[in-house]
N, C-alpha and C positions, 0 to 999 in steps of 0.2 A: 537582135540582142535586147533583152528586157531591161527595165530600169535598174534592177539589182546588178545585172551583169555590166551595164554601161557605167555604173558607179565604182566598179573595181579599179583600184589604183595599185598596181603591182610593182614592187622593186625586186628584181631578180639579181641576186649576187652569186649565181651559179650558172655557168654557160649552158649546161644541159637543161636546166629549168627554163632558161630563155628559149631554147629550141623547142621544148615541150609546149610552152604557152603559144609560141608562134605556130607550131604544127597544128594546134587545135583551133587556130584562127583568131587568137586574142592578142596579137602583137601590139595593137593600138592601146591595150590596157596596161602595157608595161611603161611606166613613167620614169623608171630609173634602172640602171644596170651596173654590173661590175666592169672593170676595165678589160676583163677577159671575155666578156660576152660579145662575140663578133659574128655570130650567125643566127638567123639569116641576115642579109645585107641591111634590111630595115632596122635591125637592132643598133646599127652604128649611128643612127640618128637620135637615139635615146640618150639623155644625160648620164654621164658616168659618175658613180657615187663612191668609187674606191680607187685605191692606188696600191702599187707594190714597191717594196724597198729592194727588190731584186731586179737586176738588169737582165732581161731575157735574151739579149744578144750574146751573152757570155757562153762559154762552153759548159757542158754538163758538170764537170769537176768544179769550175769556178762558181757556178750556181749553187751546187751542193755545199761548198765551203762557206759561201755567203749565208746560206740558210742556217748552217750549224753555228756560225758566229752570232746570228740573231737569236737562235734558241738559247744559246749559252748566256746571252745577255738578257734573257727573258723579254725580248722584244718581238712583237708580232711581225710576220712577213708582210701583212697587209695593213693598210690604213683605210678607215671609213670616214667619209665626209659627213659628219653628223649634221651640220647645218643644212647641207643640201638635201639630205634625207628628210629632215624636219620640214623644209619648205615644200618638198614634193608631196607631203601629206599622204603617205601610202595607207592603204587598207590592209595590204599583205606584203610581207617581206619573205622571199624564198631563199634559203641558204642550204648548207649541208652540215653533217655532223660525222663525217667519215675521215677526212684527211686535212689537217691544218696546213699542209704544204700546198694543197691544190687550190682551195678556195676558202673564203671566210667561213669560219665555223660558227655554229650556234652559240657556243660558250663565249667566244670573243665578241660576237654581235650583241648579245645580251649585255655584256659588260660595257661595250663602247656606247650603247644607246640607252643605258640605264636611266639617264637623267630625263629623258623625254618619252620613253616608251610608255604607252598606256593600253588599257584594255581594248581600245578601238583598233589597235594594230595587231594583226595575227602573224606570228612568225612561224613559218612552215619549214621544217627540216627534212631533206631527202637523204636517205642513207642506204643506198642499194649495195648488195654484195653479189647477187646473182641476177641473171636475166629476168627471172620472174619478179624480182624486186623492182627492176627498172620499169617493167610493164605496170606493176602496182603503183609506182610513183606517177606514171602517166595518168592513171585513173584517179590518183589522189589529187593531182593538180586539176584534173577535169572536174572533180567535185567542188573544188574551190571556185571554179569559174561558173558554176550553176548548172541547171538541168541540161542546157544545150552543150555545155562543155563536157559534162559527164557522158552524154550520148556520143560526142565526137571522140572522146578518149576511149570508150568501149570499141568504137568502130576502128580507131587507129590501131589499138593493140590486137584486135581481131585480124586486120589486114596484114600486120607485121608477122603475126604468128603463122598465118596461112602461107606467106612467102617463105618463111623460115622452114616450114615443113617441106615445101617443094624442093628447096636446096638440099635439105638433109636427106630426103628420099633419093635424090639424084646422086649425091655423094656416096651414100651407103650402098647404092646399087652397083658401084664399081667394084669389081672383083680384084682388088689390089690391097696390099698391106698399107695401112695408114702411115703417112709420113710422120716422123717424130719431130715436133716443132718446139723451138724456143722463141718466145716473144720477149724482147728486151724493152722494158718500160723506162729504164734509165741506163746510161752508158758508163758513167764514172761517178760514183761506184755502180757496179752492175746490179740491176734490180730486175727480177723476172716478174712479168705481169701476172696478176692473180684476179680475184673476184670473179667477174663474169667472163674474163678472157678465155679460160679453159673451155667454157661452153661454146664460145665463138669458134674456137679451133675444132672442137668435136663436130659441130654442125657442118663445118666446111670439109669434114672428112679427114682431119688430122688428129694427132695425139699430142696434147700439151705435156711437156715432160718435167716441168719444174713446180707447178702448182696445181691444186685441185680446185674444182668449182666452189666458189664462196670463200676460198682461202685468201687472205690478204697478200698483196704483192710482197715479195721478200728479197732480201739481199742474197746474191749468189757470188761465187768466186769463179775466176777463169778456170781453176782446176776442176770445178764441178762441171763446167761446160765441156772441158776437154774429156772428162770421164764419161759424160752422157753422150757426147759426140752427136748432136742432132743432125737430122737430114736437112732441115731448113731452119734458118735463123732470120727472124723478122725484127728489125729495129723500129720501134715506134715510141721514141722518147716523149713523155708527157709535155705538151705545150710546144713541141718542136714542129716547124713547118716541114714539108717534104724536102725542100732544099737543104735545110739545116740538118735534118735527120740523115740525109744522104751523105753530106760532107763529113759529119762526125763519125758515122758508122763506117764509111770508107776508110777513114784514117785508122779506125780501130782494127778492122780485119786485115789490114796490111802489116800489122805488127807480127813479129816472128812467131810468137806462140799461137796466134789465131790461124796462121797459115797451115797448121797441122790438122785443122778441123775438116771433117768431111764436107760440110756445107760450103766452106770456103773453097776447097779443092774442086767441087762440082759446080761452083758458081750458083749456089742456092741460098744466097744472102740477099735480103731485100730491105729497103727503107720505106717507111710508111709515114704519111702526114699524121703525126701523133697528136697534133693540136686538134684536128677535126675528127679523127677516127680512133678506134680502139679504146681510148681512155675516157671519152665523154659518155656518160650513162644516160643517153637520150634516144630519140627516134632513129638517129643516124647509126646506131649500133647495127642496124640491119645492113647498112652499106659496108660496115666493117666486116660482116660475115661474107658479103660479096667479094670484098677485097682479098680476104684470106682464101676464099674458094678459088679465085683467079690465080693467086700465087701458088697454091698447092696443086691445082689441076687446070693448067692453062689450056690444055687441049679440049677441055669440056666446058669450062665456064668462061664467059667473056661478057662482063657487064660494063665495059668501057672505062674502068678506073685506072688502067695502066698508064703511066706517065703523068697522070693528073693527081692521083692519090697514093700511088706506090711506084717504086722503080727498082729494078734489079741493080744491085751494087756491083 
């Protein structure tokens, strides 16, 4: 690591950015993080610079209602510890500009830190919509890290792409009708996962039925699910652990209306760790492809994620 690289002081306010920096070998350059940055394990030793006004242990409906109340009161979901950030003296702050419900946005950060932000601090915003954007963000972060970081980012995206092609070729070689898949990003209200998720499903050999690649996640109704009647339903609520995802999705599919669905009748409903997978736009999206591949074609794919990252409901 040269002098320029060793002088980098990064505050990551986005879990996927923390994972990208760590994957490229620069975890020691992260001097501050958000309260949501929990991977890899070494990130938990880094000072936390943010907090949330939402209690994550609540149900999806309670969390949604709390968010709506904050929005209606023009209050941000997140709080930034301006004093701590100032003391950490960062050279770069990485955030996002896609979803104000997921992580601290660029607009809020600039407003919160307006009193002491100066030209020496570079604010980097990541805003992926498709898989290609995620790989571009990895390279973007690599460029921030310097020549070695750029080289590692190029190698990282190359290796991920190579592995994806291997899975895609194997799944496409199967002479079977693709399973029609619904991936649920939030349970109450129901939200179908969008952005890069339809691509994950397609690579794994399935057909995502509610959103197209690059299209934002969107609200859906139970009537829409009943009408589409998917072959497979995957519950991966954003920020939910596997256990919490399993408990709430199990409660959902045991309701009378859900019992009429093909996926419920055939026991093809699954819970996924939505905090670690599917929703985080970082290097572990490759593992999300592995997870979906295992779920859709368990007789062909076995990457060892069953019971640790996903579970049949």
